[in-house]
C-alpha positions as CSV (number, residue, x, y, z in Angstrom):
1,M,91.5,-34.3,-54.4
2,S,91.5,-30.7,-53.2
3,T,94.1,-29.4,-50.8
4,L,93.5,-30.1,-47.1
5,T,92.6,-27.0,-45.1
6,V,93.1,-27.1,-41.3
7,L,91.9,-24.6,-38.7
8,Q,94.1,-24.6,-35.6
9,L,91.8,-23.3,-32.8
10,I,93.3,-22.4,-29.3
11,N,92.1,-20.1,-26.5
12,Y,95.3,-18.5,-25.4
13,A,98.1,-18.0,-28.0
14,G,100.8,-18.1,-25.4
15,K,104.3,-19.5,-25.0
16,G,103.9,-23.0,-23.5
17,G,104.2,-26.5,-24.8
18,S,100.7,-26.7,-26.4
19,E,101.6,-23.5,-28.4
20,A,104.8,-25.1,-29.5
21,Y,102.8,-28.1,-30.6
22,V,100.5,-25.9,-32.8
23,R,103.4,-24.1,-34.3
24,K,105.4,-27.2,-35.1
25,L,102.4,-29.0,-36.6
26,T,101.7,-25.9,-38.7
27,E,105.3,-25.9,-40.1
28,R,105.0,-29.5,-41.1
29,F,101.6,-29.3,-42.6
30,I,102.5,-26.2,-44.7
31,S,105.6,-28.0,-46.0
32,R,103.3,-30.8,-47.1
33,G,101.1,-28.5,-49.1
34,A,98.2,-28.0,-46.6
35,N,96.4,-24.7,-46.0
36,V,96.5,-23.8,-42.3
37,L,94.3,-21.2,-40.6
38,F,94.7,-20.0,-37.0
39,A,92.1,-18.6,-34.6
40,Y,92.5,-17.7,-31.0
41,N,90.9,-15.8,-28.1
42,E,93.6,-14.3,-26.0
43,E,96.6,-12.8,-27.8
44,G,100.2,-14.0,-27.1
45,P,103.5,-14.8,-28.6
46,L,102.1,-17.6,-30.8
47,C,100.3,-15.0,-32.9
48,Q,103.5,-13.5,-34.1
49,Q,105.1,-16.9,-34.6
50,M,102.2,-18.0,-36.8
51,M,102.5,-14.8,-38.8
52,T,106.1,-15.6,-39.4
53,L,104.9,-18.9,-41.0
54,G,102.6,-17.0,-43.3
55,V,99.4,-17.7,-41.3
56,D,97.3,-14.6,-40.3
57,P,95.8,-15.0,-36.8
58,V,92.1,-14.4,-36.5
59,Q,90.8,-13.3,-33.1
60,I,87.5,-14.8,-31.9
61,D,86.1,-14.1,-28.4
62,M,85.5,-17.4,-26.7
63,K,83.8,-16.6,-23.4
64,S,82.9,-20.1,-22.4
65,P,82.7,-23.7,-23.8
66,L,79.0,-23.1,-24.7
67,D,79.6,-19.7,-26.4
68,I,77.1,-19.8,-29.3
69,A,78.3,-16.5,-30.7
70,A,81.8,-17.8,-30.9
71,A,80.6,-21.1,-32.5
72,R,78.8,-19.0,-35.2
73,K,82.0,-17.1,-35.9
74,V,84.0,-20.3,-36.1
75,A,81.4,-21.7,-38.5
76,A,81.6,-18.6,-40.7
77,L,85.4,-18.7,-40.8
78,C,85.3,-22.4,-41.8
79,K,82.7,-21.8,-44.5
80,A,84.5,-18.9,-46.0
81,N,87.7,-20.9,-46.2
82,N,86.3,-24.4,-47.0
83,V,87.9,-25.8,-43.8
84,D,88.2,-29.7,-43.7
85,I,89.5,-30.1,-40.1
86,I,89.1,-28.0,-37.0
87,H,92.0,-29.0,-34.6
88,C,91.3,-27.9,-31.0
89,H,93.6,-27.9,-28.1
90,Y,91.6,-27.5,-24.9
91,A,88.0,-28.2,-23.7
92,R,86.6,-24.7,-24.3
93,E,87.7,-24.7,-28.0
94,N,86.6,-28.2,-28.5
95,Y,83.1,-27.6,-27.4
96,I,82.9,-24.4,-29.4
97,A,84.1,-26.2,-32.5
98,L,81.6,-29.0,-32.0
99,L,78.8,-26.4,-31.7
100,S,80.0,-24.7,-34.8
101,T,79.2,-27.7,-36.9
102,L,75.5,-27.1,-36.1
103,F,75.9,-24.0,-38.4
104,Y,78.4,-25.4,-40.9
105,R,78.5,-29.2,-41.1
106,K,81.5,-29.9,-43.3
107,P,84.5,-29.7,-40.9
108,K,85.6,-32.7,-38.8
109,V,86.6,-31.8,-35.2
110,V,89.8,-33.2,-33.8
111,Y,90.7,-32.6,-30.2
112,T,94.1,-32.9,-28.6
113,S,94.1,-33.1,-24.8
114,H,97.2,-31.4,-23.5
115,I,96.5,-31.6,-19.7
116,N,96.0,-34.5,-17.3
117,L,93.0,-33.5,-15.2
118,V,90.2,-35.4,-13.5
119,N,86.9,-33.7,-14.4
120,T,83.8,-33.1,-12.3
121,R,80.8,-35.3,-12.6
122,L,79.0,-32.5,-14.7
123,W,81.9,-32.2,-17.1
124,K,82.1,-36.0,-17.4
125,T,78.4,-36.1,-18.4
126,A,78.9,-33.3,-20.9
127,N,82.0,-35.1,-22.4
128,Q,79.9,-38.2,-22.9
129,I,77.5,-36.2,-24.9
130,M,79.8,-33.9,-26.8
131,G,82.6,-36.4,-27.3
132,R,80.5,-38.5,-29.6
133,R,80.6,-35.6,-32.1
134,N,84.4,-35.5,-32.2
135,A,85.8,-37.2,-35.3
136,A,89.0,-38.0,-33.3
137,I,90.6,-37.3,-30.0
138,I,94.4,-37.3,-29.5
139,A,96.0,-38.1,-26.1
140,V,99.7,-37.0,-25.9
141,C,100.5,-39.9,-23.5
142,R,99.0,-43.2,-22.1
143,E,98.1,-41.6,-18.8
144,G,96.2,-38.9,-20.8
145,Q,94.3,-41.6,-22.7
146,R,93.3,-43.2,-19.4
147,L,92.1,-39.9,-18.0
148,L,90.1,-39.0,-21.1
149,V,88.2,-42.3,-20.8
150,E,87.7,-41.6,-17.1
151,N,86.4,-38.2,-18.0
152,G,83.7,-39.7,-20.2
153,F,85.2,-39.5,-23.7
154,P,84.5,-42.5,-26.0
155,P,87.5,-44.8,-25.9
156,D,87.1,-45.8,-29.6
157,K,87.7,-42.1,-30.6
158,I,91.0,-41.8,-28.7
159,T,94.5,-42.2,-30.3
160,V,97.8,-41.8,-28.5
161,I,100.3,-39.7,-30.4
162,Y,103.3,-38.6,-28.3
163,N,104.5,-35.0,-28.4
164,G,107.6,-34.6,-30.5
165,V,110.4,-32.1,-30.8
166,D,113.0,-31.3,-33.4
167,E,116.2,-33.3,-32.9
168,V,119.1,-31.0,-32.0
169,K,121.8,-31.7,-34.5
170,Q,124.2,-29.0,-33.3
171,N,124.9,-26.9,-30.2
172,I,126.2,-29.8,-28.1
173,L,129.2,-28.1,-26.7
174,E,132.4,-30.0,-26.0
175,N,133.6,-27.2,-23.7
176,K,130.9,-25.7,-21.5
177,A,133.0,-22.6,-21.1
178,D,131.9,-21.7,-24.7
179,S,128.3,-21.4,-23.6
180,P,127.0,-17.8,-24.0
181,V,124.6,-18.4,-21.0
182,R,127.4,-19.5,-18.8
183,R,129.4,-16.4,-19.7
184,E,126.3,-14.2,-19.2
185,F,125.8,-15.5,-15.6
186,G,129.5,-16.0,-14.7
187,I,129.3,-19.8,-14.4
188,D,132.6,-21.6,-15.0
189,K,132.9,-24.9,-16.8
190,D,133.6,-26.9,-13.7
191,T,130.4,-25.9,-12.0
192,F,127.7,-28.5,-12.5
193,L,124.6,-26.6,-13.8
194,F,121.1,-27.9,-13.3
195,V,118.6,-26.1,-15.6
196,T,114.9,-26.0,-15.9
197,L,112.4,-24.3,-18.3
198,T,109.2,-23.7,-16.3
199,R,106.6,-21.3,-15.0
200,F,106.2,-20.1,-11.5
201,T,102.8,-21.6,-10.9
202,P,101.6,-24.1,-8.3
203,E,101.5,-27.1,-10.6
204,K,105.1,-26.6,-11.8
205,G,106.5,-27.3,-8.3
206,T,109.1,-24.6,-8.2
207,G,108.8,-24.5,-4.4
208,F,109.5,-28.3,-4.3
209,L,112.5,-27.7,-6.6
210,L,114.0,-25.0,-4.4
211,S,113.5,-27.1,-1.3
212,G,115.5,-29.9,-3.0
213,V,118.3,-27.4,-3.8
214,K,118.5,-26.3,-0.2
215,A,118.7,-29.9,1.0
216,L,121.4,-30.6,-1.5
217,K,123.5,-27.6,-0.5
218,D,123.1,-28.4,3.2
219,S,124.3,-32.0,2.6
220,I,127.4,-31.2,0.5
221,E,128.7,-28.1,2.0
222,P,131.6,-30.0,3.6
223,E,132.5,-31.5,0.2
224,S,133.9,-28.3,-1.4
225,S,134.8,-30.2,-4.6
226,L,131.1,-30.6,-5.5
227,R,130.0,-27.2,-7.0
228,F,126.7,-26.7,-8.6
229,K,124.1,-24.1,-9.5
230,L,120.5,-24.2,-10.6
231,L,119.3,-21.9,-13.4
232,I,115.5,-21.4,-13.7
233,A,114.3,-19.9,-16.9
234,G,110.7,-18.8,-16.6
235,D,108.3,-16.3,-15.0
236,G,104.9,-16.5,-13.4
237,P,102.9,-15.3,-10.4
238,Q,105.0,-17.2,-7.9
239,L,108.4,-15.8,-9.1
240,D,108.7,-13.4,-6.2
241,T,107.9,-16.1,-3.8
242,G,110.7,-18.2,-5.2
243,K,113.2,-15.4,-4.9
244,E,112.1,-14.8,-1.3
245,F,112.7,-18.5,-0.5
246,A,116.2,-18.3,-2.0
247,K,117.0,-15.2,0.0
248,L,115.6,-16.6,3.2
249,H,117.6,-19.8,2.9
250,G,120.9,-18.4,1.6
251,L,120.5,-19.7,-1.9
252,E,121.1,-16.5,-3.7
253,D,124.5,-17.6,-5.0
254,D,123.2,-21.1,-5.9
255,V,120.0,-20.3,-7.8
256,I,119.8,-18.1,-10.9
257,F,116.4,-16.7,-11.7
258,A,116.8,-15.9,-15.4
259,G,113.2,-14.9,-16.0
260,Y,111.4,-15.6,-19.3
261,R,113.8,-16.5,-22.1
262,D,113.2,-17.0,-25.8
263,D,116.6,-18.8,-26.2
264,S,115.7,-22.2,-24.6
265,G,118.3,-23.8,-26.8
266,N,121.1,-21.8,-25.3
267,I,119.8,-22.5,-21.8
268,L,119.8,-26.3,-22.5
269,Q,123.2,-26.0,-24.2
270,A,124.6,-24.5,-21.0
271,G,123.3,-27.2,-18.7
272,D,124.6,-30.5,-17.4
273,A,121.2,-31.9,-16.4
274,F,117.6,-30.9,-16.6
275,I,115.0,-31.0,-13.8
276,N,111.2,-31.2,-14.1
277,S,109.5,-30.6,-10.7
278,S,105.8,-30.6,-11.7
279,S,103.0,-32.0,-9.7
280,S,101.0,-32.7,-12.9
281,E,102.1,-33.2,-16.5
282,A,100.7,-34.6,-19.7
283,L,103.9,-34.9,-21.8
284,S,106.4,-32.1,-21.2
285,F,107.9,-30.4,-24.2
286,A,110.6,-29.0,-22.0
287,I,111.7,-32.6,-21.0
288,L,111.7,-33.6,-24.7
289,E,113.8,-30.6,-25.7
290,A,116.2,-31.2,-22.9
291,M,116.7,-34.9,-23.9
292,S,117.1,-33.8,-27.6
293,A,119.9,-31.5,-26.4
294,G,121.6,-34.4,-24.7
295,L,120.8,-33.7,-21.1
296,P,120.0,-36.4,-18.5
297,V,116.7,-35.6,-16.8
298,I,115.4,-35.7,-13.2
299,A,111.6,-35.6,-13.3
300,T,108.7,-36.2,-11.0
301,A,106.9,-39.5,-11.5
302,V,103.6,-38.0,-12.7
303,G,101.6,-38.3,-15.9
304,G,103.5,-38.7,-19.1
305,N,106.9,-38.1,-17.4
306,T,107.0,-41.8,-16.6
307,E,106.6,-42.7,-20.3
308,V,109.6,-40.7,-21.5
309,V,112.0,-40.6,-18.5
310,T,113.2,-44.1,-17.7
311,E,116.2,-45.7,-16.0
312,E,118.0,-45.3,-19.3
313,T,117.5,-41.6,-19.6
314,G,117.3,-40.2,-16.1
315,I,115.9,-40.4,-12.6
316,L,112.2,-40.3,-11.5
317,V,111.3,-39.0,-8.1
318,P,108.0,-38.8,-6.3
319,Y,106.5,-35.3,-6.3
320,G,107.1,-33.6,-3.0
321,D,109.8,-36.0,-1.8
322,T,112.6,-33.6,-1.1
323,E,115.0,-36.3,0.0
324,A,114.5,-38.3,-3.3
325,L,115.1,-35.1,-5.3
326,R,118.3,-34.4,-3.3
327,Q,119.6,-37.9,-3.8
328,A,118.9,-37.7,-7.6
329,M,120.8,-34.4,-7.9
330,L,123.6,-35.8,-5.8
331,T,123.9,-38.9,-8.0
332,L,124.4,-36.8,-11.1
333,L,126.8,-34.5,-9.4
334,R,129.0,-37.4,-8.3
335,D,128.6,-39.8,-11.3
336,G,129.9,-38.5,-14.5
337,A,129.6,-41.9,-16.2
338,A,125.9,-42.0,-15.4
339,V,125.4,-38.4,-16.8
340,A,127.1,-39.4,-20.1
341,R,125.0,-42.6,-20.3
342,Y,121.7,-40.9,-19.7
343,A,122.6,-38.2,-22.2
344,A,123.4,-40.6,-25.0
345,N,120.2,-42.6,-24.4
346,A,118.1,-39.5,-24.2
347,R,119.1,-38.3,-27.7
348,R,118.5,-41.7,-29.1
349,K,115.1,-42.0,-27.5
350,I,114.0,-38.6,-29.0
351,R,115.3,-39.7,-32.4
352,E,113.4,-43.0,-32.4
353,R,110.2,-42.2,-30.6
354,F,109.5,-38.5,-29.7
355,N,110.5,-36.6,-32.9
356,M,108.2,-33.9,-34.4
357,D,108.2,-35.4,-37.9
358,M,106.6,-38.6,-36.5
359,T,104.1,-36.6,-34.5
360,A,103.0,-34.7,-37.6
361,R,102.8,-37.8,-39.8
362,L,100.6,-39.6,-37.2
363,T,98.4,-36.5,-36.8
364,M,97.9,-36.3,-40.5
365,E,96.9,-40.0,-40.5
366,V,94.2,-39.1,-37.9
367,Y,93.0,-36.3,-40.2
368,E,92.9,-38.8,-43.1
369,K,90.9,-41.3,-41.1
370,A,88.5,-38.6,-39.9
371,L,87.9,-37.5,-43.5
372,G,87.7,-41.0,-44.8
373,T,90.3,-40.5,-47.5
374,G,94.0,-40.0,-48.2
375,I,95.6,-36.6,-48.3
376,E,97.8,-35.4,-51.1
377,E,101.2,-34.2,-49.9
378,D,103.8,-32.2,-51.8
379,T,106.7,-33.9,-50.0
380,E,107.6,-37.5,-49.1
381,D,106.8,-39.1,-45.8
382,A,109.5,-37.8,-43.4
383,N,110.1,-41.3,-42.0
384,K,110.6,-43.1,-45.3
């Protein structure tokens, strides 16, 4: 049969987890002989990353989910390139892609839901109508699947495929003093370093995280042998608010605001444990990357976090429960054996269940089913 052609369609070509998902899938599909196109609305770092993979970005204005002009442009792009699959990543792009098939019928539309959000009644009604036109819908966690059904999408169209990451096969340092990030910020090897990769936005819970750090510092100040710091890699509209909180509560020596970094591997390499403080998550790429790097995880018990962080790999805390967060951080500070056990189990769990090769293979199977046929590949199944 002819070579598979996939259009990856996303509104914002940014730097978050969904963008990493698009990039990693594109890498795998190209290696298997597929043609990949990429279209976006708002420009961001993903555009350059796709160009590095040999995929030229195409900008299409997408003003709303019912943007007919955008749908016509998507249809024209698909027709000119004989596209088989349009893979969309948020509601706006999904609706536009579905509308595009009114003008060019060939492509099958696959939608991955990257966020866990309860829709309004109007959206639920629209989803009931539009969702029937999707060839397939991918939920990145079980909680995401439940919410898709609650939001009106047809259950028989939904498949759960967990996000995956590349397994880190190196950069696990025996001596933390060798970490370039620790050297950069003057953190000695005996200081326990909590790290997080996040954005300073309300749903990421950075205010909750900083409150937990304050509570931890207040509770261990008499115990001078317990030394720790928190390094936050990320930017966003609430960054200044976070810095003001740290200054107000005397945390300037305890919290490092590293800003946006493009060396997440080095950040994780420097850390002793990872913290996710979000109020809402689907399935966090940052958590998966941290586990792959051999870090125990403290995470809020929301969304897909509960499906990846278990008693084997870390500690779950209720969002907003500062005391629970303090206790979790204190446990890791005091219990080196627990840290080592969580770390080993985390790497094993990524290898067995949350690796990107598996995600790509299962996504390709969704494409095959949508097209009603098998897809030729130039390489063997990665899991064989």
